[in-house]
N, C-alpha and C positions, 0 to 999 in steps of 0.2 A: 453448410457451415456459414455463419455470419462473418462479417468483416472484422478482423482483428488488426488494428493499426497501432504500431508502436513508433513513436516519434522521439528521437534523441536530439535535444537541442544543445547538448554539451558533448565534447569529445569522449569523456569518460563513460558516457551512456551508450555509445555506439556498439561496443562489444557486448552489451547486455541485451540488445534487441532480440536476437534470435531465441535465446533462452526464455525471455519474458513472453514472447509471442507464443512459443510452444506451451508454456505453462498456462497462459490464458485460454488457449484452445482446449487443453485438458480440463481446466476448470469449467468451461462452458459445457463440455461433454458430461462431466461428472454431476453437474447440477441441472441437467436436462434443459439447457439454454443454447443448444447447438445453433439455432437460427439467429440468435441475437448477435449484434455487433458490439464492439467495445473499443475504446481508444485509451492508450497509455502514453503519458508524457514522461520522459526521463529527463529531468531538468536540474538546474542549479539551485542552491539555497535561495538565491535572490528571486528567481522565477517563482518558486513555490511560495516564498513569503509574499510576493506580489499577488498571487492567486488567493492566498489565505486572507490577505487584507481586502482585496476587491470583492470576494464572494462571501466571506464569513466574518468580515469586520475585525479580524485578529491580525495585528501588525507584528507578526513573528513567523519565522520559518518553522517547518514541521517536517516529518519524514514522509507522510503520505496523506493525500487529500482525495476524496471521492465525491464525484458530482453525478448523482443519478439523473438520467435523462427524463424519466417519467413518460416516455412514449417512443414513437418511431422516429428515426432520423429522416426517413423517407417513407411514404405510404407502403405498407407491407414489409418494411425493413426494420424489425425491432432493434433498438439500440439501448443497451443497459446504461451507458453513460461514459464518463471519463474518469481516469485515475491519474493523479500526478504524483510522482515520487522524486524526492530530492536525492540524487545519486551521491553527492558528497556526504549528506547526512547518513545515508544507508551505509556508506563505507566506514564512517566513524562509529556507528552503532555496531557494525560487524566486528571491528577491532575490539571495542569494549566488551562485547559478548563472547569474544574469542571463538568465532566461527567464521566461515567463509562469506564473502560478499554475495555469492550466489544464493546461499541459504537465507541471508538477510533480505535479499531482493525477493526471493520466493515468499517469505513471510509478509513483506509489505504489499506485494501484488495480491496475495490471497486475502489479506486484511482489507485492502481497498475494494477488491472484488465483492467480498461479503457485504460491505457497506452498500455497494450498488444494488445488491439483492434485498436490501432493507434491514439487515441485521444491525444491532446497536449494542455493543459491549457495555455501554454505560448503564443500560436499563434491563438487560435480559438474564440476569443471574447466571452468567457463564455459558449460555447456549452458543453464542458466537465463538468464544474461545475454544470450546470443545469441537465445534465444526471446523474451525480454522486448523486445529491440530490434526484432525482426521484428514482433511483435504490436503494439507501440506505433506503428510506421509504418503497418501495415495497418489497424488499428482506430481510431487517433486522429490519424493524420497527423503524429505526433511523431517527429522525427529526433534521436536522442541526440547527434549531433555538434554540434547547436546549443546544447547545454548547456555553458556556459562552464567549469563545474567538473565534472570527470569523476564519474560516478555512483559513490558510495562514497568519493570523495576528501575531501569535507567531514568525513565521519566520522573518517577517519584523522587529519586535521589537528586536529579537536576533541579526539580522544583524546590526541594528543601534547601539546597545550597543557594539557590537564587534568593529565596526568602530571607535567609540569614544575611545576605548581602543587601537586602532591601530591594531586590529586582526580581519580581515574579517572572518566571519563564515556563510556560506550558508547552510541551513538545508534541504530544499526540492529541 
C-alpha cells in the first residue's frame, strides 16, 4: 500500500484524520491504485483560499481542491497528488444538506480523489458523478439520496444569490 498522509492544520480537522485515512485507503484499493501515495490537507477556509489563489488564480475559498502530481514523489513511489479540504466549509455544507459531517467529508474526499485520477465533472456528461456515487456507497456506506440538498445545488443557489447582490461567488 502506498503512503496515505492526512494533515490537519486546524483543531476541528484532527478528529477527522482517521476516517479520512481509512476512506482514502479503501478508494485506492477499489480503483486499483494500492501502490500509489496520496496527501490530504484538512485546513481552514483561509488556507484553502490561499491555495486556490496561488495555484488556480481564484481569490476565494472553496470546499475541495485537488492537485494531481503527474508522476512519482520519489523514484518507484507513485503519488497521485494532494487534496485540500476546508473543514469549516464542509461543516457548513453538511448542515445545509442536513446530513453528517462524516458523510460530507466522505463526499469531498471522494470528489477530490476522482479529480486526482483525471475525472472532470464539468466535461464528462455525468461519468464522474455516477462513479462518485458508486464509490461513496461501496467505500463509505454513504448514499447520496440521503443528502437533503442535491450535490452541486448549494453552489448554484449561492452563485445566484451573490449575482443578485452584484458579488459573484463560485464555490466548487
